[in-house]
DRENDOLO-409535 format. One line per field, with one value per atom (N, C-alpha, C): residue number from 1; residue in one letter; atom name; z, x, y. Coordinates in pm, 1 decimal, padded with zeros to 6 digits. Layout:
# residues N
num: [NUM:...]
residuo: [A:...]
atomo: [CA:...]
zz: [Z:...]
xx: [X:...]
yy: [Y:...]
//
This chain:
# residues 83
num: [1:1:1:2:2:2:3:3:3:4:4:4:5:5:5:6:6:6:7:7:7:8:8:8:9:9:9:10:10:10:11:11:11:12:12:12:13:13:13:14:14:14:15:15:15:16:16:16:17:17:17:18:18:18:19:19:19:20:20:20:21:21:21:22:22:22:23:23:23:24:24:24:25:25:25:26:26:26:27:27:27:28:28:28:29:29:29:30:30:30:31:31:31:32:32:32:33:33:33:34:34:34:35:35:35:36:36:36:37:37:37:38:38:38:39:39:39:40:40:40:41:41:41:42:42:42:43:43:43:44:44:44:45:45:45:46:46:46:47:47:47:48:48:48:49:49:49:50:50:50:51:51:51:52:52:52:53:53:53:54:54:54:55:55:55:56:56:56:57:57:57:58:58:58:59:59:59:60:60:60:61:61:61:62:62:62:63:63:63:64:64:64:65:65:65:66:66:66:67:67:67:68:68:68:69:69:69:70:70:70:71:71:71:72:72:72:73:73:73:74:74:74:75:75:75:76:76:76:77:77:77:78:78:78:79:79:79:80:80:80:81:81:81:82:82:82:83:83:83]
residuo: [M:M:M:V:V:V:G:G:G:F:F:F:L:L:L:L:L:L:A:A:A:A:A:A:T:T:T:V:V:V:C:C:C:A:A:A:G:G:G:H:H:H:A:A:A:A:A:A:A:A:A:E:E:E:E:E:E:L:L:L:T:T:T:G:G:G:T:T:T:L:L:L:K:K:K:N:N:N:I:I:I:K:K:K:E:E:E:T:T:T:G:G:G:A:A:A:I:I:I:T:T:T:I:I:I:G:G:G:Y:Y:Y:R:R:R:D:D:D:S:S:S:S:S:S:I:I:I:P:P:P:F:F:F:S:S:S:Y:Y:Y:L:L:L:D:D:D:D:D:D:N:N:N:A:A:A:K:K:K:P:P:P:V:V:V:G:G:G:F:F:F:A:A:A:I:I:I:D:D:D:I:I:I:C:C:C:Y:Y:Y:K:K:K:I:I:I:V:V:V:E:E:E:A:A:A:V:V:V:K:K:K:R:R:R:S:S:S:S:S:S:S:S:S:S:S:S:T:T:T:S:S:S:S:S:S:R:R:R:S:S:S:S:S:S:S:S:S:I:I:I:R:R:R]
atomo: [N:CA:C:N:CA:C:N:CA:C:N:CA:C:N:CA:C:N:CA:C:N:CA:C:N:CA:C:N:CA:C:N:CA:C:N:CA:C:N:CA:C:N:CA:C:N:CA:C:N:CA:C:N:CA:C:N:CA:C:N:CA:C:N:CA:C:N:CA:C:N:CA:C:N:CA:C:N:CA:C:N:CA:C:N:CA:C:N:CA:C:N:CA:C:N:CA:C:N:CA:C:N:CA:C:N:CA:C:N:CA:C:N:CA:C:N:CA:C:N:CA:C:N:CA:C:N:CA:C:N:CA:C:N:CA:C:N:CA:C:N:CA:C:N:CA:C:N:CA:C:N:CA:C:N:CA:C:N:CA:C:N:CA:C:N:CA:C:N:CA:C:N:CA:C:N:CA:C:N:CA:C:N:CA:C:N:CA:C:N:CA:C:N:CA:C:N:CA:C:N:CA:C:N:CA:C:N:CA:C:N:CA:C:N:CA:C:N:CA:C:N:CA:C:N:CA:C:N:CA:C:N:CA:C:N:CA:C:N:CA:C:N:CA:C:N:CA:C:N:CA:C:N:CA:C:N:CA:C:N:CA:C:N:CA:C:N:CA:C:N:CA:C:N:CA:C:N:CA:C:N:CA:C:N:CA:C:N:CA:C]
zz: [16067.3:16054.3:15999.5:15898.5:15839.6:15942.0:16019.7:16122.7:16225.8:16260.6:16357.8:16303.2:16176.2:16116.3:16100.7:16069.4:16061.7:16196.8:16301.8:16436.4:16470.6:16430.4:16456.1:16383.4:16262.2:16184.9:16247.2:16288.7:16352.3:16478.6:16553.6:16676.8:16649.5:16531.6:16499.4:16507.9:16464.4:16471.7:16615.2:16704.2:16844.6:16917.9:16867.4:16936.1:16927.4:16836.8:16822.0:16950.6:17020.1:17141.8:17266.4:17251.3:17364.0:17344.2:17451.6:17442.4:17366.8:17276.2:17198.4:17284.4:17258.7:17327.0:17225.8:17264.5:17182.8:17047.5:16945.5:16810.2:16756.3:16775.9:16723.8:16790.1:16918.1:16987.1:16927.7:16903.6:16845.3:16705.4:16625.2:16491.1:16500.2:16591.3:16605.6:16651.9:16746.4:16798.9:16697.7:16621.5:16528.1:16387.2:16354.2:16218.5:16117.6:16165.6:16076.6:16099.6:15991.2:15995.0:15923.2:15989.7:15930.4:15895.4:15772.4:15723.7:15704.7:15770.8:15753.6:15648.7:15571.8:15468.1:15440.4:15376.9:15328.9:15180.4:15136.1:14996.0:14899.9:14948.6:14858.5:14898.1:14935.5:14972.4:14868.1:14744.8:14633.6:14662.2:14645.0:14593.9:14703.2:14827.9:14938.9:14944.5:14939.9:14934.6:14866.8:14776.5:14703.9:14641.0:14587.1:14524.9:14374.1:14316.6:14171.9:14104.1:13975.0:13899.2:13945.5:14011.4:14061.5:14209.7:14265.0:14406.3:14499.1:14450.5:14530.0:14583.6:14712.4:14764.5:14703.5:14657.4:14599.5:14646.8:14619.5:14654.0:14732.3:14759.8:14830.1:14966.6:15045.6:15180.2:15175.8:15080.0:15066.2:15029.6:14936.7:14899.6:15020.7:15101.8:15222.2:15319.0:15338.0:15428.9:15384.2:15254.2:15205.3:15220.9:15208.1:15232.5:15380.1:15468.5:15611.7:15643.5:15583.1:15603.5:15562.4:15447.8:15402.6:15499.2:15551.7:15647.6:15776.3:15823.8:15945.0:15919.6:15803.7:15770.1:15768.1:15707.7:15701.1:15837.8:15926.4:16056.8:16159.2:16131.7:16227.3:16195.4:16293.6:16271.6:16194.0:16188.9:16116.0:15983.0:15875.6:15743.2:15699.5:15791.4:15754.7:15782.7:15812.2:15838.7:15713.6:15735.6:15624.3:15653.9:15549.5:15570.6:15506.8:15564.9:15508.3:15520.6:15434.6:15434.2:15476.7:15556.3:15596.6:15573.5:15547.3:15532.1:15652.3]
xx: [-00156.0:-00021.5:-00023.8:-00106.2:-00114.2:-00163.3:-00265.2:-00317.1:-00212.1:-00130.4:-00023.1:00077.4:00114.0:00210.2:00150.8:00021.3:-00043.2:-00039.2:-00067.5:-00063.2:00077.5:00177.0:00316.0:00351.2:00300.1:00328.1:00261.7:00137.7:00067.1:00140.7:00186.6:00259.5:00396.1:00451.0:00584.4:00589.8:00482.5:00478.5:00480.3:00415.6:00410.1:00537.6:00606.7:00723.8:00842.9:00839.7:00952.3:00978.2:00872.3:00886.8:00894.3:00863.9:00861.9:00966.2:00994.4:01085.0:01015.9:01089.9:01032.4:01014.5:00905.3:00879.1:00826.9:00820.4:00758.7:00824.0:00740.3:00786.2:00879.8:00846.8:00932.7:01070.5:01074.9:01203.5:01283.9:01216.4:01281.7:01335.5:01258.0:01302.7:01426.7:01425.6:01540.5:01664.6:01646.9:01761.0:01819.1:01733.5:01781.1:01804.6:01739.2:01750.1:01676.7:01582.0:01511.0:01360.9:01286.1:01141.2:01106.1:01031.6:00991.8:00843.9:00812.3:00674.8:00631.0:00523.7:00467.1:00357.1:00342.1:00239.3:00197.3:00082.2:00035.7:00067.1:00110.4:00152.7:00040.3:-00081.4:-00191.5:-00323.1:-00317.8:-00439.2:-00466.9:-00486.8:-00509.8:-00636.7:-00641.5:-00544.1:-00462.9:-00477.2:-00411.1:-00262.0:-00223.1:-00081.7:-00067.8:00027.0:00055.2:00192.1:00242.9:00374.0:00360.0:00442.5:00439.4:00524.3:00545.5:00621.1:00765.6:00818.4:00956.2:00962.4:00852.3:00841.6:00860.7:00822.6:00828.4:00687.3:00673.8:00540.3:00485.8:00360.3:00292.2:00147.4:00077.0:-00064.4:-00093.3:-00222.9:-00265.0:-00197.8:-00200.8:-00144.2:00006.3:00073.7:00218.5:00247.6:00169.3:00187.2:00171.0:00070.7:00047.5:00164.6:00211.4:00323.9:00447.9:00477.7:00595.4:00580.6:00459.3:00436.4:00462.3:00419.7:00442.4:00591.0:00662.1:00807.4:00874.0:00835.1:00893.7:00861.0:00738.4:00699.7:00780.8:00801.6:00881.5:01025.5:01079.5:01216.0:01226.7:01127.6:01131.1:01119.5:01039.9:01016.6:01125.0:01205.4:01310.4:01436.8:01522.9:01648.5:01747.9:01724.3:01813.2:01750.3:01825.1:01773.8:01827.8:01891.0:01952.6:01862.7:01734.1:01644.8:01629.1:01625.7:01604.1:01476.8:01411.1:01289.4:01307.4:01239.5:01239.8:01099.7:01069.0:00936.7:00947.6:00851.2:00844.7:00703.0:00688.0:00553.6:00519.4]
yy: [17707.0:17759.0:17901.7:17924.3:18057.1:18158.1:18120.5:18210.1:18244.2:18145.2:18166.2:18266.9:18251.9:18344.0:18483.5:18491.4:18622.1:18692.2:18618.4:18676.4:18723.3:18646.2:18684.3:18813.1:18829.6:18950.2:19071.9:19057.0:19167.8:19210.2:19113.6:19142.5:19203.6:19180.3:19230.2:19382.2:19448.1:19593.9:19643.2:19574.2:19612.4:19571.6:19473.4:19421.0:19514.9:19610.0:19700.9:19779.2:19817.1:19895.0:19807.4:19680.5:19589.1:19479.4:19408.4:19294.9:19182.0:19118.1:19008.7:18884.3:18812.4:18685.7:18585.3:18461.4:18357.1:18337.9:18329.5:18299.8:18406.7:18533.8:18639.9:18638.6:18607.4:18596.0:18479.6:18367.6:18251.4:18282.4:18354.1:18392.3:18479.1:18574.9:18664.4:18588.0:18495.5:18420.2:18322.4:18255.5:18153.1:18206.4:18316.8:18369.5:18282.5:18200.7:18108.3:18113.0:18096.3:18085.9:17956.3:17869.4:17742.3:17746.2:17707.4:17707.6:17563.2:17524.9:17391.4:17395.8:17289.4:17286.1:17142.5:17128.2:16998.0:16990.8:16876.2:16865.8:16829.2:16815.2:16779.9:16845.7:16972.6:17047.2:17155.4:17111.9:17203.7:17283.0:17412.7:17507.7:17576.9:17533.7:17601.7:17574.2:17448.5:17412.6:17276.7:17269.6:17146.8:17159.0:17051.6:17052.2:17068.9:17157.1:17174.8:17067.1:17079.1:16979.2:16965.1:17068.4:17066.5:17030.7:16980.2:16943.1:17063.1:17180.4:17303.3:17332.0:17368.1:17398.8:17528.2:17523.9:17639.4:17639.2:17748.0:17758.0:17884.9:17907.7:18029.0:18043.0:17938.2:17944.0:17968.5:17907.9:17927.0:18072.1:18129.2:18269.9:18361.0:18335.1:18415.9:18401.1:18278.9:18255.6:18331.6:18330.6:18401.9:18552.9:18604.8:18747.8:18780.7:18692.4:18712.2:18707.1:18612.6:18602.5:18733.7:18788.6:18914.9:19029.3:19032.3:19136.5:19125.3:19003.7:18983.7:19026.8:18993.8:19036.0:19187.9:19254.1:19400.9:19464.5:19405.6:19467.2:19435.7:19333.9:19299.2:19376.4:19388.4:19459.9:19375.5:19245.5:19155.5:19117.4:19134.1:19097.6:18961.5:18890.1:18764.2:18643.4:18668.0:18555.6:18470.7:18338.9:18247.6:18168.8:18124.0:18044.8:17908.0:17812.3:17677.5:17621.1:17525.8:17465.1:17319.3:17275.7:17135.1:17085.4:16954.5:16901.1:16819.0]
//
């Protein structure tokens, strides 16, 4: 999942001059980014005491979400996490 989001972010810079396709097109149309994670893959992704996903992979995913938001013309994208 992280690799997929990294690829989407790298492509985001190139997509500005081209028509969006695939995941970036879907993000633009729906205004949503969904992050999948495992709840017991310490230290990559796990649930903290408040049942919030945390870990290295989650941190990377949130950085990618912010990069996609910055590179898109719409700042109204929302993200959600699923297990």
